N, C-alpha and C positions, 0 to 999 in steps of 0.2 A: 393310372399309376400314382404312386405317392408323390413323385416329382411333379407331375402335372397338377395335382391337388395342392401341394405345399406352395407352389409358385403361382397359384391362381390362374393357370393356363386355361383350364376348362371354363372358368368364368369369362375370360377374354374370348374364347372360342364361341361362347353363347351370347356375347354382347353385354355381359354384366360388368362388374367392377368399374362402374361409372362410364363405360363406353357408350356412345350413341348407337352402335351397331356391332354385330359379331365381327371379329377380326381373326383371320387365320393365315395372314401373310400375303393376301392378294396384292399384286402390284409391286412386291418387294423381291429383290434378289438376295438370296442367302448364299454366301460364298464360304467354302470350306477349304482349309489348307491342312493336308494330312498325308497319310502314307499310301493312298490309293482308294478306289471306290468301286463298288459293285454297281456299275452304271446301268445294268439291266435289271436290277432288283425291282420288284413290283412297287415298293414304297416310293420309288423315284420316277414312276410313270404317271402320265395323265390318264383320264378316263378313256381316251382314244388309243391308249397303249403307247403313245409317243413319249419320249423321254422328257422329264421336267428339267433335265440338265441342259442348259443352253450353251455352255462352253466348258470344256475340260482340257486342262494343260497338264501333261505329264513331263515334268522337268527331267526325268531320268530316261525318257524314251530316245531311241536312236532311229525311229521310223522316219526315213527320208521323205516319204510321200506326204507327211503332215508336219514337216519341220516348222517349228515356231520361229519364224524369221525376225519378228520384231525384237525378241529378246536374244536370239542367236543360239538357242539351245532347246532341246526337248522337242516334243510334238504336241500339237493341239488340234482339237476337233470341235466343230460346231454342232448344234443340235441336229441338223439334217444329216451330218456325217455319223453321229451317234445312232440316229434312227435307221441309217442305212447299213449298220453293222460294220463300219469302217474303222471304228476306234479299236486300238490295240493296247490300251492302257491295262496293265495287269491289276486286277482287283485286289483289295486287301480288306481285312475285317475291321481294323480300327477306324479307318476313314469312313467306312460304310456305317459303322455304329454311330459315329459322331454325326454324320449327315442325317441318319435316321432320327436321332434325338432332336436335332435342330429342326428338321423339316419332313420327316417321314409322313406319309399320308395313310398308313394302315392298310394299304391294298393287300399286303401279303397275308396278314392274319386277321384283319378286322378289328384289332384291339390295341395295337401299339402305335399311337399317333404322336407326332412330334410337335414342337412349339409352333411352327409355321407350315402346316401341311399343304397350303395352297401357294406357297412361294415358288418362284422360279429358282433354279439352282445353278451354280457355277462352282467349279472345283479345280484345285491344283494339287497334284501329287508332287510333293516337295522333294528336292534332292537333299540328301544329308551329307555330312562330311565337311570338308574345308570350305565349300561354297555355300553352306547352309544359310548364313545370314544374308548374303547378297541375293540368294534365291528366294528367301522369305520376303525381302523388300520387293523383288520383282513379282512375286505371287500376289501381294497386297495390291500393287499397281494394276496388275492384270485383272483382278476381280473388280476393282472400282471402275476400271476402264470399260469392262463389259457391261456393268450396270449403267454407267453413263450413256453408253451407246443406245441402250434400251430405255433411257429416261427413267430409271428406277433408283430408289434408295437402296443401299446395300448394307447388310449386316454380315460381318465376317467372323467365323469361329475358327480358331486354330488351337488344336490340342497337341501341338508339337513344340519343342523348344530346344534350347542349347544350354550347355553348362560352361559357357565361356564368360565368366565374370564372377564377381564376389557374391552375387545375389543378395546384396545388402542395401540396394536402393540408392547407392551413391554414384553409379555410372550410367 
């Protein structure tokens, strides 16, 4: 795609652009904060059909069986719980699109590959409303914590925001 070419992603995937070897996100955790994720989507599966999503926290969930006790709200699932079909997070298209752009592996179509198609994934479905900013801070902490547990560097993408400030760079 044009985005991959313009950002020299294909060169990086091939080991060009001055890199000593091809790089497709191996060993990295890509964290996504958004409105929900199609966690069963083929682009988020490994070759063995297990999920690439290592951790998923739905801040809006009231599922008591997977209550996120560290933060005191929502529900969270591990990779094995996702693979065992225990996750009840309601998928959404925007978060799935963002995750695909960041790290989709093109399993679904064979042609739409993301920036880091071999990266591990972690995701937070963010709660909106009056608790958005506190939830956002918790989401960032959650993602970095999960990457630290796995000994991985972490890159976070968030395509959500708030309209609470002047947006003038002064606060």
